[in-house]
C-alpha positions as CSV (number, residue, x, y, z in Angstrom):
1,X,105.6,180.3,189.0
2,X,106.0,183.6,190.7
3,X,102.9,185.5,191.7
4,X,103.8,188.5,189.5
5,X,104.1,186.3,186.5
6,X,100.7,184.7,187.1
7,X,99.1,188.1,187.6
8,X,100.7,189.4,184.4
9,X,99.6,186.4,182.4
10,X,96.0,186.7,183.7
11,X,95.9,190.4,182.8
12,X,97.2,189.6,179.3
13,X,94.5,187.0,178.8
14,X,91.8,189.2,180.1
15,X,92.9,192.1,177.9
16,X,93.0,189.9,174.8
17,X,89.5,188.6,175.5
18,X,88.2,192.2,176.0
19,X,89.6,193.2,172.6
20,X,88.0,190.2,170.9
21,X,84.6,191.0,172.3
22,X,85.0,194.7,171.4
23,X,85.9,193.8,167.8
24,X,82.9,191.5,167.5
25,X,80.6,194.1,168.8
26,X,81.6,196.8,166.3
27,X,79.0,195.7,163.7
28,X,77.7,198.9,162.0
29,X,74.1,200.0,161.6
30,X,74.3,199.3,157.9
31,X,75.1,195.7,158.5
32,X,72.5,195.3,161.2
33,X,69.7,196.8,159.1
34,X,70.8,194.9,156.0
35,X,70.6,191.6,158.0
36,X,67.1,192.6,159.2
37,X,65.7,193.2,155.8
38,X,67.4,190.2,154.3
39,X,65.6,188.1,157.0
40,X,62.3,189.6,155.6
41,X,63.1,188.6,152.0
42,X,64.7,191.8,150.6
43,X,68.0,191.7,148.8
44,X,70.9,193.7,150.3
45,X,74.1,191.6,149.8
46,X,76.5,194.5,150.0
47,X,75.3,197.4,152.2
48,X,77.0,200.6,151.3
49,X,75.6,203.0,153.9
50,X,72.8,203.6,156.4
51,X,71.8,207.1,157.3
52,X,69.2,207.9,160.0
53,X,66.3,210.0,158.8
54,X,65.8,212.2,161.9
55,X,62.8,214.0,160.4
56,X,60.9,210.8,159.8
57,X,62.0,209.0,163.0
58,X,59.9,209.0,166.1
59,X,60.9,208.2,169.7
60,X,60.0,204.5,169.4
61,X,60.4,204.2,165.6
62,X,63.8,204.8,164.0
63,X,63.8,205.4,160.2
64,X,66.9,204.7,158.2
65,X,67.8,205.1,154.5
66,X,69.8,202.0,153.7
67,X,71.8,202.0,150.4
68,X,72.8,198.6,149.1
69,X,74.7,197.8,145.9
70,X,71.6,197.2,143.9
71,X,68.8,199.1,145.8
72,X,68.0,201.8,148.3
73,X,65.4,201.3,151.0
74,X,63.6,203.3,153.7
75,X,63.5,201.1,156.7
76,X,61.3,201.8,159.8
77,X,62.5,199.9,162.8
78,X,59.9,199.4,165.5
79,X,60.9,197.4,168.6
80,X,59.6,193.8,168.7
81,X,58.1,194.1,165.2
82,X,59.2,193.3,161.7
83,X,60.8,196.3,159.9
84,X,58.7,198.2,157.5
85,X,60.6,198.4,154.3
86,X,60.0,200.6,151.3
87,X,62.2,200.3,148.2
88,X,63.3,203.8,147.0
89,X,65.5,203.1,144.0
90,X,68.3,201.1,142.5
91,X,71.1,201.7,144.9
92,X,74.0,204.1,144.8
93,X,73.4,205.4,141.3
94,X,70.6,207.6,142.8
95,X,67.8,206.3,140.6
96,X,64.7,206.7,142.8
97,X,62.2,205.6,140.2
98,X,61.7,202.1,141.6
99,X,59.2,202.7,144.4
100,X,58.3,199.1,145.1
101,X,57.1,198.9,148.7
102,X,55.8,195.3,148.4
103,X,58.9,193.5,147.1
104,X,59.9,191.4,150.1
105,X,58.2,188.3,151.4
106,X,57.5,190.1,154.7
107,X,55.1,192.5,153.0
């Protein structure tokens, strides 16, 4: 093979690998937070959205409002600790009457 063909082939393989890694790394905050609370025993099979609560967040404690198909949660993420999860309501319908902070097995 000629050197230019080898270099071209190597660049093509490297570029394809970089795109594959980038695609895998594009998991959204809603998916990450949903996975975290599922690991702690809460149900969130279909996360709809995750919005950061800037007012409630602190420098080392991010607070997110996670809306799942069947429930809405306030999730406090503290590095190297389990998330603190508070159930706010019944999901995307806006019903905030179900304030059950002790639902998951991690509480």
